[in-house]
C-alpha positions, 0 to 999 in steps of 0.5 A: 500500500502506498502513502503515509500510514497514520494512527486512526484510533483504538477500539477496546482495551485489555481486561475482562470487563465491557469493551475489554479483551484478553485474546481477540479474534477479528474479522472485517468486511466493508465497514464492519469489524467483528471481535470474538474473545475466547476467554470471555465468550462475547462476540461484538460487531463494530462500525469501523467508521465510528468505532461504535459497538453494534451488538453483543452476542454471547457465544461458546467459542472454540479456542484458537479458531478464527471467525469470519464474515461472509458475503451475506453479512453473516458472522461465522464463529467456531463453537464448542457444542456437547457431543452427539452420539447419534451423529458422531464427531463434528465441528460446529459453526454458529452463523448469526447476523450483524444485529446478533440474531442467530441464523443457524448452526452448521455441523461439519462431520469429522473422523474420529481423531487420531489421538496418539499422545506423549505422556510425560511422567516423573516417577508415578506422577504425570507431569503433562501430556502432549499430542504427537505431531504429524497425525492427520486431522480434520481441517475446515475453512469458512467460505466468504462466498457461503458455506465451507471447505472441509477435509481430512488431511490423511487424504487429499480430497476436499469438499464444498458444503453449505451446511455440513452434511451436504456436498456440492463439490469434491476436489483435490490432488494426488496425495503427496509422497510425504515420508517422515524420515528418522532424521526429521523425527529426531529433529522434532523430538529435539525441538519439543525437548528444547521447548519444555526442558525449562520446567521438566528435566531433560532426562524425563523428556527423553524417556517420554518423547519417543520418536517412534510414536511419530507417524511414518507418513505425513498428512497431505496438508496443514491448513485450509483458508478460503480468501474473499473471492473464493480461492482455497489456499492449502498449506501443504505439509512438508519436511522442507524447513526453507519454504512454505508451499501452498496449492491454490484452487479456484472456487470451482475446484480447479487447481491453479498453481503451487506457490512457494514462500521463503520460510523466513518470511512466513509463519512457522506454525500453520495456526499462527495468524495470516490474513488473505485478501483478494490481492494481498496476504498479511502475515504476522511475524516477529520483527528484528527488534522482537516486536510484532511486525506485519509483512504484506505480500501482493498476489499476482497471477502468472501470465 
């Protein structure tokens, strides 16, 4: 973006009271900003032009999951609902209007989760548990044009759905040959030990975090994102530590291209914040001074 940048104003502040937030997730469309705080469970919409709160809508959010606003003006919020033995595992999304009126709840069917875990014990006491990495999981993304893209990363087959049970389109690519080598497993274990040894003796961690628990086959992908014009960005799972790769699909399921971005200019973990616009991508990184920095890429189609 060209031109000078200037401070416009502030909405809210840190805290647990009205107009205060601990961990805010944001979605914007036009002049409307939606805010959801998983720690307190309100969803609030603002007019960006005035900064005036428009509605508070009590929700039961799913932690670390982004919210969206679709083309019809519906806020789409991932929810935690009680299990239902009659339908099996699912992820639910509450869709409500900007005035706070509940419109419907979409339930996206899931497979039973692969839940292989490292259990860290010191003597007879369990210190903590940690999910073994590289297990396939269900991935979902709200489509700003309406509906959802969903899939299970143990295969490369994605589907469009309007409300969860129905399927309007299937698309994908051949499953990548993603063998996890012994060297990569060892690197993963070493990184987990480095991250945890400040509070747990290294010998205890080495006895518990066994490389043999890591799958031999990596998932096809790590993340699904649908941008405002309906393209699906599939962040591929890879052992390459120098690049992040995406498959890009059009809204009709056609594969368009594969994009590679240097790892140094992108989030290392799939769950860290990235915001896609129609012609730009904003990535939140840590700057050289240790403070948050936003890196913006321009999306240009190849001729």
